[in-house]
C-alpha positions in Angstrom: 105.5 110.8 90.7 108.5 108.7 89.7 110.4 106.7 92.3 113.6 104.8 91.8 114.1 101.6 93.9 117.8 100.9 94.0 119.1 97.7 95.6 122.8 97.0 96.1 125.1 94.0 96.2 123.9 90.5 96.9 120.2 91.5 97.2 119.6 89.5 94.0 120.1 86.5 96.3 117.2 87.3 98.6 115.2 84.2 99.5 118.3 82.0 99.2 121.1 83.9 101.1 121.0 83.6 104.8 117.2 83.4 105.2 117.6 83.4 109.0 118.7 87.1 108.6 117.1 88.3 105.4 114.0 86.1 105.2 112.6 83.9 102.5 111.0 86.7 100.3 112.8 87.2 97.0 113.7 90.6 95.6 111.3 89.9 92.7 108.5 89.5 95.3 109.4 92.8 96.9 109.6 94.6 93.6 106.3 93.2 92.4 104.4 94.3 95.6 106.0 97.7 95.5 105.2 98.2 91.9 101.6 97.4 92.5 101.5 99.7 95.5 103.0 102.6 93.6 100.7 102.0 90.6 97.6 102.0 92.9 98.7 105.5 94.1 99.3 106.8 90.6 103.1 106.6 90.9 105.8 104.9 88.7 108.4 102.7 90.3 111.7 102.0 88.5 113.4 99.0 90.1 117.1 98.3 89.7 119.5 96.0 91.5 123.3 95.8 90.9 126.4 94.3 92.3 128.5 97.0 90.8 129.0 100.3 92.6 129.5 102.3 89.5 126.2 101.2 88.0 124.5 102.3 91.2 126.1 105.7 91.0 125.1 106.0 87.4 121.5 105.2 88.2 121.5 107.8 90.9 122.9 110.4 88.5 120.2 109.5 85.9 117.5 109.8 88.6 118.5 113.5 89.1 116.7 114.3 85.8 113.6 112.2 86.1 112.8 111.0 89.7 111.2 112.6 92.7 112.6 110.1 95.2 115.0 107.2 95.7 114.4 104.3 98.0 117.8 102.6 98.4 119.0 99.5 100.1 122.7 100.0 99.7 123.6 96.7 101.4 127.3 96.5 102.2 128.0 99.8 100.5 126.1 101.4 103.4 129.2 101.1 105.5 131.9 101.7 102.8 130.8 104.0 100.0 131.5 107.7 100.2 131.1 107.7 96.4 127.5 106.6 96.9 126.9 109.3 99.5 128.3 111.9 97.1 126.0 110.8 94.3 123.0 110.9 96.7 124.0 114.4 97.8 123.6 115.6 94.2 120.1 114.2 94.1 117.5 116.8 95.2 114.5 114.6 95.9 113.6 112.4 98.9 115.9 109.6 99.8 114.9 106.7 102.1 117.5 104.1 103.2 116.1 100.6 103.8 117.7 97.6 105.5 116.0 94.2 105.8 117.8 93.4 109.0 118.3 95.5 112.1 121.9 96.5 111.4 122.3 97.8 114.9 121.9 94.3 116.3 124.6 93.0 114.1 128.4 93.3 113.8 129.8 96.7 114.9 131.0 97.6 111.4 127.4 97.6 110.3 126.5 100.4 112.8 127.8 103.2 110.6 126.1 104.3 107.5 127.4 106.8 105.0 124.1 106.8 103.2 122.3 107.9 106.4 124.1 111.2 106.2 121.9 112.0 103.2 118.7 110.0 103.8 115.5 111.7 104.8 114.5 108.5 106.6 116.1 105.2 107.6 114.2 102.0 108.0 115.9 98.9 109.4 114.9 95.6 110.8 111.4 95.3 109.3 112.2 92.8 106.6 110.4 93.3 103.3 107.8 95.4 105.1 110.5 98.2 105.4 110.3 98.7 101.7 106.5 99.2 101.8 106.9 101.6 104.7 109.5 103.6 102.7 107.3 103.8 99.7 104.3 104.9 101.8 106.5 107.6 103.3 107.6 108.8 99.9 104.1 108.8 98.5 102.7 110.7 101.4 105.6 113.2 101.4 105.3 113.9 97.7 109.0 113.2 96.9 110.2 116.7 97.6 113.7 117.5 98.7 114.5 117.6 102.4 
């Protein structure tokens, strides 16, 4: 099984940016743990972070040919990007949306997610553990389309 882990804008600053909201764990820490978890289950995890929406869309398009699942933290694009939703709608495998913080306890503009319209599951507010839960779900599900 091949899984793409896609992280959106500003997540490269995890550990430094607003640790009271996002915690002290870095994205590299999260990616390392998830890669080990995937490998232990016989899966391959391809990690990618970008601050450029077009690059994220290109990565989703590429995943259509090779991946069984996408775990995505779209960050601010969650609330703004119909283009990201359209790209995910063209992907036939499992999609899990992850947010470190509980977006429903934050500003009202964060309560709407375009990505959720495609996601097979949404995890919010569990910090870095949310990524592990998403990976566990994908591994148990087998990556098939919804």
